[in-house]
N, C-alpha and C positions, 0 to 999 in steps of 0.2 A: 252781190257785186263781186266779179271775178278780179283776180290779180290786185285787190285792194291792199296798201300796205298800211303801216301804222300812221303815217302823216295823213293819209286820205281818212282814216277813221278819226284821227284828232279832229281834222277840219270838219267832218261831218258832225261829231258830237258838239263842237263849239257853235254850230249853227243853232242849237237848242239854247234859247236864252236863259233857261235855268241851270246850265252847265257852265261853270268856270274852268279855267285851264287846269288848275290843280286837280279838280274833280275829273276832268276828261283824262288826265294822265293816270289817276288812280283807277279809273274804269278799265284803261288799257293795261295796266300792271295786273289787275285782277284776272282778266280774261287770258292775258298771254303768259302770265306767271314771271314775267320780266320784271325786275327791281324796280320800283317807282324812280329811282335815281338814274336809272339806266334807259327808261322809256325815250326820252328825247334824242338819245344817242343811237336809238335803233329804229328811227322813222322809215328806213328802207325795208324793214322785215316784212314780208307779205303775210298776211292773215287768210287762214282758210275760211270757207263759207259758213261753217259753224261758229267760228269765233265771230264773224262779222254779224251773224244773225244775233248773237247774243248782245252784242254792242247795240244793235237796233232796239232789242227788246228792253234794255235797261234805259235807253233814251227815251222811250215811249212812257215808261213808267215814271220817270223824272219830269217828264212834260206834264203828266198828271199830278205833279206835286208830291209823289212819294219820295222821302229822304233817302238819299244815296246810301247812308250808313245802313238802313234797314234793307236795302236791295242787296248789298254786298255782305251784310251780317257782320261788319266790323266798323270801327272807327280808329283812326291813329290820333292817339292822345299823348303828347310829350314824347313822341317817337315810338310810343309803346302800342303794339296792336290789341286793341280792346274788342272783345266780341260783343254785340248787341243784338237785341230783337225788340219786337213791339212791347215787351213787358219791361223795358228799361229806357231811360231817357238817353238821348244821343249825347255823349260828352262834347262839351263846347269849350271853344278856345280860352274864353275868360276863366273857366273853371281851373285850368292849368295853372294860374297864378297862386292859387291855395296850396299847391305842392312847394312853390317857391318860398313863401312864408314858413311852411313847415320845415323846409330844408334848412333855411336860416336859423331856426330855432334849434333843431337837432345838432347842427354844427357847434352850437354854443354850449352844448351840455356835455357832461363828462361820464354819464352813465347811460345803460341800456334804456331804450324808449318804448313804452307801451302805448298803441294808437287805436282808437276807436274811429271807424268810417261809418258814421251814422246815417240812415237813409241812403246806403251805398249803392243801390241801382247796379250798375255793371261792375262796381267796384274799382272804377278808374282811378279815383283819387288815392284810395288806401294802396292799390297795387303800385301806382307810380311812386308813393312814397316808399314802400318796401323794397322796389327794385333799386331806387336811387340812394338808398341808405341802408344797405344789407348789413353792413358791419356794426351799426349802432341800434338795430332793431332787437327788442325782447320779444315781442308779438305785435300783430295786427289783427284786430276783431272787426269783421264786417257785419253790419246789422241792417236788416230791412224787414218791413211787414209783408212784403210779397214773396212768397216761396218760389215763384217763377222767376223773379229778379235774382234771387239768391242762387237759383241753378245756373244762371249766367254768371254770376259772380264766381261761383265754385269752378266753372270751367276756365274762367280767366286766371284763377289762382293756379290751377294746375298746369295751364299752359306757360306760365311764368315761373314754374317751379317753386311756388311758394307754400306748398301744402303743410310742411313740417313746423311752420312757425306763424301759421294763421289760424284763425277760427271763423266760422260762419255761424251767426245767431239769428234766428227768426224772431222778431220783437216787434210789438206795437209800440213803436217809438222807443222810448226808454224803459218801458215796464219790465221786459225780461232782464235787460242789462242791470237795472237796479236791484232786481230780485236776486240776481246771481252774485252781487255784492263785489263785482270787478271794478277796480280803479284804474284810470288811465293818466298818462301825462299829456296826451295830445288828444283833442277832439277835432274831426274835420266833418263837416256837415252841410250838404246842399240839400235842404229839405224842401217839401212842396210849400212855395211861398206866393203863389199867385191867388189873389182874390177871387172867390167864385163869381163876382160881378164885374170884374175887370174886362172892358170891351176892347181892350187893345192887344189882346192875345192873338198872335199869328193864327190863322185859319188853319194852315197845314199842320202846325204844332198841335192844336186841339183835335184835329182829325187823326193823326197818326201816333202821337206819343201818349204814354198811359197817363190818364187823368189823376190816378191815385199818386202819381209822382209830381203833379203840377200844381194842385189847388189845395188851399188850406183856409179854415175859416178865421175869424177875427181879423178881417183885412189882409189874410194872408200871413199874419203874425204868430199864430198859435204855437207852432212847433219851436220857434225861438224862445218864446216866453216860458214853455214848458222846460226846455233845456236850461235855460238861465236860472229858473226858480229851483232847479234840482242839482246845481253844479257841485255841491258838497257831497252828493251821493253817488256820483260817478267819476269824479276826477280826484286824482291823488293829490290833494291840497298840502300834504306835508312837504311836497316838492315843487319845482318851478312847473307851471302848467302853461298850455297854449290851446285856445279854442279858436277855430277859424270857421265862421259861417259864409256861405254865399247868401246874398240877400237881394231882394228886388230893388232897383234902382231908384224907387220913389219911397222906400221904408226907413231911411236913415233917422229922419226927425222923430217918428213915432217910437223907434226902438231906442233911441237916446233917452227920451222922456222915460220909458219903461225901465231901462238901466238904471237910471238915477234914483228911481223910486225903490226898486227891488235890491239894488247892490250897494248903493251909496258910494262909500270909499273903499268898500272891501275887495274889489278887483279894478284893474285898469282896462279901459277899452278904446278903441280907435275905429274910425271907418276908413277903408282905403279904396281908391278908384281902380276900374278895369282898364283894359286897352283902349276904351272908347270914351273914357273919361267920366264915366257914371259910377257912382258909389256903389260898390258891388260886394264889398267884404266888411264884415264885423269881425274884429280880432280882441279877444280877451285874454289878459295875463293876470297874474298876481302882483 
């Protein structure tokens, strides 16, 4: 298309039912290198043929259901640019609230904080915590079973200048963490929590996102139970602690029963809702 400007390109993208306005702006920003916030103020800027061909190509991939984050190779998470690929989950808006709970806790403490981002994937949670609390961080450890996911984590750490006070550990859930006898003040964890027999899983999620990061046995509760049973082995219980899990929106009742059986009055816990009014977080403290 000759003499197509950004307005024409935006209109073209929005004809695709799978593309919302924010995604259309993100695509234009990615292709033109214009800041996201400036795209709507640059609608008269003319695109060259190569740029418009790239826009058409992206639109076709989206029409087939491929997630935009995997096409662009990144996702904006709490204003931070997080690299992703097929080996990592795509950071989601509801996961951002985990960082809010952590920030509130950190602000209430008077000493340096040690954080474990378990099942870290792209590292989006731990990296956001580190960026937003630099002055109060002792260290942040990122752990995942997937070496390929940890490669992306490492790139995100480097891109955000966090190398000097972060650590990346390949671990089958908590195995290596416990063996190394490291203790933490904060655990954040968005583990695999979808039951293998769950029929409600989005088809495109199953097709494109890594199954290793999605599914868990025991009705999706396996990793929560393993972590809860081993709190004393990896958390510094001589000090105040915070554990924040992202959970499936139907898992609160089963988890509550397990917590009462396993922990009794030893720790406090509560369940909190996400932006969509679903119970999405399990928060434990002393």
